[in-house]
C-alpha positions in Angstrom: 0.0 0.0 0.0 1.4 3.4 -1.0 1.8 5.7 2.1 4.5 8.2 1.0 5.5 10.0 -2.2 8.9 11.6 -2.8 8.7 14.7 -5.0 12.0 14.9 -7.0 14.0 17.1 -7.0 14.8 20.2 -5.1 18.3 21.3 -6.2 20.9 22.8 -3.9 21.9 26.3 -5.1 25.4 26.9 -6.5 26.1 29.2 -3.5 25.7 26.1 -1.3 23.5 27.7 1.3 19.9 27.3 0.0 17.8 25.5 -2.6 17.1 26.7 -6.1 13.4 27.8 -6.6 11.3 25.0 -8.0 10.5 25.3 -11.7 6.9 24.3 -11.2 6.0 25.1 -7.6 2.3 24.6 -8.2 3.0 20.9 -9.1 4.3 20.3 -5.6 1.5 22.3 -4.0 -1.2 20.4 -5.9 0.5 17.1 -5.1 0.7 17.9 -1.4 -3.0 19.0 -1.3 -4.1 15.8 -3.1 -2.0 13.4 -1.1 -2.9 15.0 2.2 -6.6 14.6 1.3 -5.9 10.9 1.2 -4.1 10.9 4.5 -0.7 10.1 3.0 2.6 11.9 3.1 4.9 13.8 0.7 8.6 14.2 1.1 10.8 16.5 -0.9 13.9 14.8 -2.4 16.9 17.1 -2.3 19.8 16.5 -4.7 19.9 13.6 -7.1 22.5 12.6 -9.7 21.9 15.5 -12.1 21.8 18.5 -9.8 22.7 21.0 -12.5 26.5 20.7 -13.0 26.6 17.4 -14.9 25.8 13.9 -13.8 27.4 13.0 -10.5 29.0 16.4 -9.8 28.2 16.9 -6.2 30.3 20.1 -5.7 27.3 21.9 -4.4 26.8 19.5 -1.5 30.6 19.6 -0.7 30.6 23.4 -0.7 27.6 23.6 1.6 28.6 20.8 4.0 32.3 21.6 4.5 31.6 24.4 7.0 29.3 24.4 10.1 27.9 27.8 9.1 27.1 26.5 5.6 25.3 23.4 7.0 23.4 25.5 9.4 22.2 28.1 6.8 21.3 25.3 4.4 19.3 23.4 7.1 17.4 26.6 8.0 16.5 27.2 4.3 15.4 23.5 4.0 13.1 24.0 7.0 11.7 27.1 5.4 11.0 25.1 2.2 9.3 22.3 4.2 7.1 24.8 6.0 6.3 26.8 2.8 5.2 23.7 0.8 3.7 21.7 3.8 5.7 18.6 3.0 6.0 15.9 5.6 9.7 15.2 5.4 12.9 15.4 3.4 14.7 12.6 1.4 18.4 13.5 1.2 20.0 12.3 -2.0 23.6 13.4 -2.0 25.4 11.5 -4.7 27.9 10.8 -3.1 30.0 11.7 0.0 33.3 9.8 0.0 34.3 7.5 2.9 38.0 8.3 2.7 37.6 12.1 2.6 36.3 14.8 4.9 32.9 14.7 3.1 32.0 11.5 5.0 32.2 13.4 8.3 30.5 16.5 6.8 27.6 14.2 5.7 27.2 12.9 9.3 27.2 16.4 10.7 24.7 17.6 8.0 22.3 14.7 8.6 22.4 15.1 12.4 21.6 18.9 12.2 18.9 18.4 9.5 17.3 15.5 11.4 17.2 17.5 14.7 15.6 20.5 12.9 13.1 18.4 11.1 12.1 16.3 14.1 11.6 19.5 16.1 8.9 20.3 13.5 7.4 16.9 13.6 8.9 16.1 10.2 10.9 13.0 9.0 14.2 12.4 7.2 15.2 9.6 4.9 18.4 9.2 2.9 19.2 7.3 -0.4 22.6 5.6 -0.8 24.1 3.3 -3.4 25.6 -0.1 -2.6 28.8 -0.6 -4.5 32.4 0.8 -4.8 34.1 3.6 -2.9 31.2 6.0 -3.5 28.8 3.4 -2.2 30.6 3.4 1.1 30.7 7.1 1.6 28.5 7.0 4.7 30.4 6.4 7.9 30.1 2.9 9.3 30.9 4.1 12.8 30.3 7.8 12.9 31.3 9.9 15.9 27.7 11.0 16.4 24.9 8.6 17.0 22.6 7.9 14.1 19.9 6.5 16.3 16.9 8.7 16.0 18.2 10.7 13.0 16.5 8.9 10.1 12.9 7.9 10.3 13.1 4.9 8.0 15.1 3.7 5.0 14.6 4.7 1.4 15.6 2.7 -1.6 15.8 4.4 -4.9 16.4 2.5 -8.1 16.2 3.1 -11.8 13.5 1.8 -14.2 15.4 -0.8 -16.2 14.0 0.2 -19.6 13.9 4.0 -19.2 16.9 4.8 -17.0 14.6 7.3 -15.2 14.1 7.3 -11.4 11.1 5.4 -10.1 9.3 6.0 -6.8 11.5 5.2 -3.8 10.3 2.2 -1.8 9.9 3.0 1.9 10.0 0.3 4.6 8.3 1.4 7.7 9.9 -1.1 10.0 12.8 0.6 11.9 15.7 -1.7 11.4 18.7 -0.3 13.3 21.7 1.9 12.6 23.4 3.1 9.5 26.0 0.3 9.3 23.2 -2.3 8.8 22.1 -2.4 5.2 19.8 -4.2 2.9 19.4 -4.0 -0.9 18.0 -5.5 -4.0 19.1 -6.0 -7.6 17.9 -4.5 -10.9 19.2 -4.8 -14.4 21.0 -1.5 -13.9 22.9 -2.6 -10.8 22.6 -3.3 -7.1 21.4 -0.7 -4.7 21.3 -0.6 -1.0 19.1 1.3 1.5 20.4 3.3 4.3 19.0 1.6 7.3 18.7 4.4 9.8 16.4 4.9 12.7 
């Protein structure tokens, strides 16, 4: 049964401190209105593979997350977006922080602050991560900050095998543990894993 819809994508601005305006804001407003009438929830997906600077160029995320002030300003602007559009949560789709670089720690700090701010508003946070290679392990296995309580539940995002376009993320509502526990499934385009966060 469908319970949540992720609206994709809100794009981080080049300045690294806010989100670019939506091209069709009424599409999101209409979706939220319709979905809420049916007692379901809408999340805004932030990021994605093609965030404006070429596929996989995540410089905007790095620029924003590398400083505490940048993370804080970004989080505050995300909260404004969430309030403005009345969405129920955020799906963070940073593709990808690197495990062997400072971006892995920056990711942990960003998620922690974003989660705290969203939870204070009664909102939820999910995250999408990939399963393979160095990029696939960009999330910290044993972060210095506790993940427990940060993420509401895992999100899996895959690609439609025949169109190479994103399809609706699958959300599991069972809380399964911490970040370093993972699950996944295969498609003809590859093997993806969920971030199992609670």
